[in-house]
Structure formats: C-alpha cells, structure tokens
ZABA-494450 format. One record per residue (C-alpha): residue number from 1; z, x, y; residue in three letters. Coordinates in Angstrom, 2 decimals. Layout:
BEGIN
NUM,Z,X,Y,ala
...
***
This chain:
BEGIN
1,40.21,0.21,-12.57,met
2,37.48,2.52,-14.15,val
3,35.22,-0.01,-14.44,ser
4,35.29,-1.10,-10.61,gln
5,34.27,2.30,-10.16,gly
6,31.16,2.00,-12.64,leu
7,30.76,-0.74,-11.17,val
8,30.27,0.45,-7.47,glu
9,28.26,3.48,-8.58,trp
10,26.18,1.14,-10.62,gly
11,25.34,-0.64,-7.66,cys
12,25.37,2.39,-5.55,ala
13,22.52,3.58,-7.83,ala
14,20.76,0.54,-7.77,leu
15,20.44,0.85,-4.49,val
16,19.11,4.33,-4.26,val
17,16.96,3.35,-6.73,val
18,15.19,0.61,-4.88,ser
19,14.49,2.46,-1.55,gly
20,13.28,5.34,-3.53,leu
21,10.67,2.83,-5.31,trp
22,10.25,0.83,-2.14,tyr
23,9.19,3.90,0.05,ile
24,7.72,5.97,-3.10,ser
25,5.08,2.27,-3.07,tyr
26,4.70,2.21,0.25,glu
27,3.33,5.73,0.49,val
28,1.38,5.06,-2.47,phe
29,-0.24,2.13,-0.48,lys
30,-1.02,3.54,2.33,arg
31,-2.43,6.62,0.69,trp
32,-4.76,4.67,-1.55,thr
33,-5.70,2.41,1.67,val
34,-6.88,6.12,3.60,gly
35,-8.91,6.88,0.95,leu
36,-11.21,3.76,0.96,arg
37,-11.52,3.84,4.43,leu
38,-12.74,7.67,4.27,thr
39,-15.14,5.55,1.25,ala
40,-15.88,2.67,4.03,arg
41,-14.73,-0.13,1.00,asp
42,-15.90,-3.23,2.47,glu
43,-13.62,-4.98,-0.04,ser
44,-10.40,-4.11,2.33,leu
45,-11.59,-6.78,4.71,leu
46,-10.50,-8.68,1.67,asp
47,-6.74,-7.47,1.41,glu
48,-4.07,-9.65,2.15,gly
49,-1.75,-6.81,3.91,phe
50,-4.71,-5.32,6.44,val
51,-5.40,-6.66,9.72,ala
52,-8.56,-6.42,10.96,val
53,-8.55,-6.35,14.91,glu
54,-11.02,-6.06,17.26,thr
55,-10.94,-3.65,20.31,leu
56,-13.25,-4.09,22.83,thr
57,-13.65,-1.60,26.39,asp
58,-13.59,-4.14,28.69,ala
59,-11.80,-4.84,32.52,pro
60,-8.24,-6.58,31.84,glu
61,-8.37,-9.92,32.18,gly
62,-11.85,-10.08,29.87,ser
63,-11.99,-12.82,27.27,his
64,-13.57,-12.77,23.87,ile
65,-15.32,-15.97,23.72,val
66,-17.23,-16.38,20.39,glu
67,-20.83,-17.25,20.72,gly
68,-24.67,-16.37,21.11,leu
69,-25.51,-13.13,23.04,pro
70,-27.28,-13.66,26.10,ala
71,-30.93,-12.66,26.00,glu
72,-33.11,-12.45,28.92,ile
73,-36.19,-14.33,29.53,ile
74,-39.08,-13.67,31.24,ser
75,-41.98,-15.07,32.35,asn
76,-44.40,-12.84,30.52,asp
***
C-alpha cells in the first residue's frame, strides 16, 4: 500500500515539474524573442518557430499578387 502511494506522488510530482518546466521555457522563449525584436535581429526570419505575416491596408476582397510593381511610362 505504501509503494502505491509513493508511485502516485511520484507521478503527480513528475506532471507538476513537467508543467512548470514547459511554462518557464515558453516564458523565456517569448522574452528572448521580444528582446531580439527590439534589437531588430534579422536572424529571427530564419527561426522555425516564428511566423512572418504580411499585413496590408487594402480594400475588402483584394489579393496579393507576386510580381513587379507597375511603373508609369511617360512619352518624354
């Protein structure tokens, strides 16, 4: 009976320690990403856990098309 209680407490401790480790890891990672953002570290673009999104101010239903921008051609 004593060994069963010891196993239960061991499993509970393992779950709590694992949860605390994961939370502290995520807090540390987000803190370092914030520091790297303020330092304008360009190596963040190569990290796998960072998603880069393109935000544009355009009318509803607009689409982003890859290509060259339009240039004005004048007759001068």
